[in-house]
C-alpha positions as CSV (number, residue, x, y, z in Angstrom):
1,M,0.2,-0.1,-0.2
2,F,3.0,2.6,0.8
3,L,4.4,1.7,-2.3
4,R,1.4,2.4,-4.3
5,T,0.6,5.6,-2.5
6,L,4.2,6.7,-3.1
7,G,3.9,6.2,-6.9
8,T,0.8,7.6,-7.1
9,S,2.4,10.9,-5.3
10,A,5.3,10.8,-7.5
11,C,3.1,10.5,-10.6
12,L,0.9,13.5,-9.0
13,L,4.8,15.8,-8.8
14,V,5.6,15.0,-12.1
15,A,2.4,15.4,-13.7
16,V,2.3,19.0,-11.9
17,G,5.9,19.7,-12.7
18,L,4.7,19.1,-16.5
19,S,1.9,21.0,-16.2
20,A,3.8,24.1,-14.8
21,G,5.6,24.0,-17.9
22,P,8.0,26.8,-19.6
23,A,4.9,29.3,-19.8
24,A,4.6,31.9,-17.2
25,A,0.9,32.8,-18.3
26,Q,-1.5,31.2,-21.1
27,V,-3.4,33.3,-23.9
28,V,-6.1,31.7,-26.0
29,A,-7.6,32.8,-28.9
30,F,-11.1,31.9,-28.7
31,G,-13.5,31.6,-31.6
32,A,-14.4,30.5,-35.2
33,S,-12.7,30.1,-38.7
34,N,-10.3,32.7,-38.7
35,V,-9.3,32.2,-35.2
36,S,-8.4,28.3,-36.5
37,G,-6.9,30.0,-39.6
38,Y,-9.1,28.9,-42.6
39,G,-7.2,28.9,-45.3
40,V,-3.7,29.7,-44.6
41,D,-1.1,27.6,-43.4
42,P,-0.8,26.9,-39.4
43,S,2.2,29.1,-39.3
44,E,1.0,32.1,-40.6
45,T,-2.3,32.4,-38.1
46,F,-2.4,35.5,-36.0
47,V,-2.2,33.1,-33.2
48,S,1.5,31.6,-34.4
49,V,2.2,35.2,-35.3
50,L,1.8,36.8,-32.1
51,Q,3.4,33.9,-30.5
52,S,6.9,34.5,-32.3
53,L,6.1,38.1,-31.4
54,L,6.0,37.7,-27.7
55,D,8.5,35.3,-27.9
56,A,11.0,37.7,-29.4
57,K,9.9,40.3,-26.7
58,G,11.2,37.4,-23.9
59,Y,7.5,36.5,-22.7
60,R,7.4,33.1,-21.6
61,V,3.5,32.6,-22.7
62,S,1.7,29.7,-24.7
63,V,-0.5,31.1,-26.9
64,V,-3.3,28.8,-27.8
65,N,-5.2,28.5,-30.8
66,A,-8.9,27.6,-30.3
67,G,-11.0,28.3,-33.0
68,V,-13.3,26.0,-34.5
69,Y,-14.2,26.5,-38.2
70,G,-17.9,26.9,-38.5
71,D,-18.7,27.8,-34.8
72,T,-21.8,29.7,-33.8
73,T,-22.1,31.6,-31.0
74,A,-23.8,28.8,-29.1
75,Q,-21.3,26.1,-29.7
76,M,-18.4,28.7,-28.5
77,L,-20.6,28.9,-25.1
78,D,-21.0,25.3,-25.1
79,R,-17.1,24.6,-25.4
80,L,-15.8,27.6,-23.5
81,D,-15.1,25.7,-20.1
82,S,-13.0,23.2,-21.5
83,D,-11.7,24.8,-24.2
84,V,-10.5,27.8,-21.5
85,P,-8.4,26.3,-19.1
86,S,-7.9,27.8,-15.6
87,S,-4.7,28.6,-16.5
88,T,-5.1,31.2,-18.9
89,T,-4.2,34.9,-18.4
90,V,-5.8,36.3,-21.6
91,V,-8.5,35.2,-24.0
92,I,-8.6,37.1,-27.4
93,L,-12.4,36.5,-28.3
94,D,-13.1,36.7,-31.7
95,E,-16.4,38.9,-31.9
96,S,-17.2,38.3,-35.5
97,G,-17.2,34.3,-36.5
98,G,-19.6,33.1,-34.3
99,L,-22.2,35.7,-34.7
100,F,-21.3,35.4,-38.5
101,N,-22.1,31.7,-38.3
102,D,-25.3,32.2,-36.3
103,R,-27.1,33.2,-39.6
104,F,-26.6,30.0,-41.5
105,H,-28.0,28.2,-38.5
106,H,-30.9,30.6,-38.2
107,I,-29.8,31.9,-34.5
108,S,-31.2,35.6,-33.8
109,Q,-28.8,38.5,-33.7
110,A,-30.4,38.9,-30.2
111,Q,-29.3,35.6,-29.1
112,G,-26.0,35.5,-30.6
113,A,-25.2,38.9,-28.6
114,A,-26.6,37.3,-25.6
115,D,-24.3,34.3,-26.1
116,M,-21.1,36.7,-26.3
117,T,-21.9,38.7,-23.3
118,T,-22.4,35.0,-21.2
119,I,-19.3,34.4,-22.9
120,T,-17.5,37.7,-22.1
121,A,-19.0,37.6,-18.6
122,R,-18.0,34.2,-17.5
123,L,-14.4,34.9,-18.4
124,K,-14.2,37.7,-16.7
125,S,-15.4,36.4,-13.8
126,R,-12.4,33.7,-13.6
127,G,-10.1,37.0,-13.7
128,I,-9.4,36.4,-17.5
129,V,-8.5,39.8,-19.2
130,V,-10.7,39.4,-22.7
131,I,-9.5,41.5,-25.5
132,P,-12.0,41.6,-28.5
133,M,-10.5,40.5,-32.0
134,S,-12.1,40.8,-35.7
135,G,-11.1,41.3,-38.7
136,A,-14.2,42.4,-40.6
137,A,-12.9,45.5,-40.9
138,L,-9.7,45.2,-42.4
139,P,-9.5,45.9,-45.6
140,S,-10.2,43.5,-48.7
141,A,-6.9,43.3,-49.4
142,D,-6.5,41.2,-46.1
143,H,-9.3,38.8,-46.9
144,Q,-9.1,35.7,-49.1
145,A,-11.7,36.0,-52.3
146,D,-14.4,35.0,-50.0
147,G,-14.1,38.2,-48.2
148,V,-14.8,36.8,-45.2
149,H,-11.5,35.1,-43.9
150,L,-8.2,36.5,-43.5
151,N,-5.4,35.9,-45.7
152,A,-1.7,36.0,-44.2
153,A,-1.1,39.2,-44.5
154,G,-4.6,39.8,-42.6
155,H,-3.2,37.5,-39.9
156,R,-0.1,39.4,-39.6
157,L,-1.8,42.4,-39.1
158,I,-4.2,41.6,-36.6
159,A,-1.4,39.9,-34.8
160,Q,0.4,43.3,-34.8
161,Q,-2.9,44.9,-33.3
162,L,-3.2,43.0,-30.8
163,L,0.6,42.9,-29.5
164,P,0.5,46.0,-27.6
165,E,-2.9,44.9,-25.8
166,V,-1.5,41.5,-25.0
167,I,1.8,42.9,-23.7
168,S,-0.6,45.5,-21.2
169,A,-2.6,42.6,-19.9
170,L,0.5,40.3,-19.6
171,G,2.9,43.2,-18.0
172,P,6.6,43.2,-18.2
173,P,8.1,39.8,-19.3
174,Q,9.0,37.5,-16.5
175,T,12.4,37.0,-15.5
176,K,14.0,33.5,-15.0
């Protein structure tokens, strides 16, 4: 019995050590297809570009992509807790993708707005800084031919626009 308890304790210590990982904070990009990077290489998404920009500035942060192509606001709300873990410091919230997808599923604007308000309130109640994001207002040159999804240039622009807000939310980089 003692060895089993000792083994379990050792596994827990290893798991805790691994979960602490190298990142001092976690940023989650949460939304639909523009977050997931529809139509661009994974290395070109604003999530990947933002990770590189933060790394270059000395931040020990993990930027996680929690974008799901085609998600409605209701689907985003349903997966909120599982996709935004307790270690999250900042959420970059796509404010347009889910609402855009709601129309295809006959979800009213009022319901979509209520879902987004609930998502924001639940994140803030957990002490998470919410940074809104939308590619809808970018020029057409920053979108793919469909006029909805961002191209690589649009993703780079979004990452550059988000960088100061993310840095402000994180504070100065932690030293080792």
